[in-house]
C-alpha positions in Angstrom: -112.1 158.7 37.9 -110.7 161.7 36.1 -112.5 165.1 36.5 -111.6 168.1 34.3 -112.2 171.7 35.3 -111.4 174.7 33.0 -109.2 177.4 34.7 -107.6 180.7 33.9 -105.6 181.0 37.1 -104.7 177.4 38.0 -107.1 177.4 41.0 -110.5 178.7 40.1 -113.2 177.5 37.6 -113.0 179.7 34.4 -116.0 181.6 33.3 -116.2 179.8 30.0 -115.0 176.3 29.1 -113.6 176.8 25.6 -111.9 180.1 26.3 -110.1 178.9 29.4 -106.3 179.0 29.6 -105.9 175.5 30.9 -107.7 172.5 32.3 -107.1 171.1 35.8 -107.4 167.3 35.7 -108.2 165.8 39.0 -107.5 162.1 39.6 -109.9 160.8 42.2 -110.0 157.7 44.3 -113.5 156.8 45.5 -114.5 159.9 47.4 -111.3 161.9 47.5 -108.8 163.8 45.3 -105.7 161.6 44.8 -103.8 163.9 42.4 -104.0 166.7 40.0 -102.3 168.0 36.8 -102.7 171.0 34.5 -103.0 170.8 30.8 -102.8 174.0 28.7 -105.8 174.7 26.4 -104.0 174.9 23.1 -107.3 175.0 21.3 -108.5 178.1 23.1 -111.4 179.9 21.4 -111.6 183.7 21.4 -114.6 185.9 21.2 -115.1 187.8 18.0 -116.4 191.3 17.5 -119.9 190.1 16.9 -120.0 187.7 19.9 -119.1 184.7 17.8 -116.2 182.4 18.5 -113.2 182.7 16.4 -110.2 180.5 15.9 -109.1 182.1 12.7 -111.9 180.5 10.6 -115.6 180.3 10.6 -115.8 176.7 11.9 -113.8 175.4 14.8 -113.0 172.0 16.0 -113.0 170.7 19.6 -110.4 168.0 18.8 -107.6 169.8 20.7 -109.8 170.0 23.8 -110.9 166.4 23.5 -107.2 165.4 23.2 -106.4 167.4 26.4 -109.3 165.8 28.3 -108.7 162.3 27.1 -109.7 159.8 29.8 -111.8 162.3 31.7 -115.3 161.1 32.7 -116.6 164.3 34.2 -116.3 168.0 33.4 -117.2 170.7 35.9 -117.5 174.1 34.4 -119.2 177.5 34.7 -120.5 177.5 31.1 -119.9 176.0 27.6 -121.5 176.0 24.2 -123.8 173.2 23.2 -121.5 172.0 20.4 -118.6 171.6 22.9 -121.0 169.6 25.2 -122.0 167.4 22.3 -118.3 166.9 21.3 -117.4 166.0 24.9 -120.2 163.5 25.3 -119.2 161.9 21.9 -115.6 161.8 23.2 -116.5 159.8 26.2 -117.3 162.4 28.9 -120.3 160.9 30.7 -121.3 163.9 32.8 -121.0 167.6 32.4 -121.8 169.7 35.5 -122.4 173.4 35.1 -121.9 175.4 38.4 -120.9 178.8 39.5 -117.3 179.9 39.3 -115.3 179.3 42.4 -112.4 177.2 43.7 -111.9 174.2 41.4 -110.7 171.8 44.1 -113.8 172.7 46.2 -116.1 172.0 43.3 -114.5 168.6 42.7 -114.7 167.7 46.4 -118.4 168.8 46.5 -119.1 166.7 43.4 -117.5 163.6 45.0 -119.5 164.2 48.1 -122.8 164.5 46.1 -123.2 168.1 47.1 -122.7 169.8 43.7 -126.0 170.6 42.0 -126.0 169.1 38.5 -127.4 171.4 35.8 -126.3 169.4 32.8 -128.6 171.2 30.3 -127.8 174.8 31.5 -125.3 175.6 28.9 -124.1 178.9 27.5 -126.7 180.6 25.4 -124.3 182.7 23.3 -124.2 182.0 19.5 -121.6 179.2 19.2 
């Protein structure tokens, strides 16, 4: 299974999925981490002056993020907009887990051990 985690520093869960610098992609084998790679978030969204996301236009697409996360079945994050969640689910992600920021590898290990609390409907409430 492949598990994606947004990151800004290469080790910790980023505060917000769409604005992360990169994604850590963990390859798992049953109940352990078997490998990991980092993919840059080339579709990074920025926060506008009114609290809205901006990518240079009013509407933005999640296709760049979907491309980076191709083959991932699970996303563990600290927050994301509902439109991003919908796009991920339509793109094949079967589970989105929202948790508190912390070490990404620890969150993945906790998820694999069944210790990570799943809060799949607790998404960001900002105006995406």
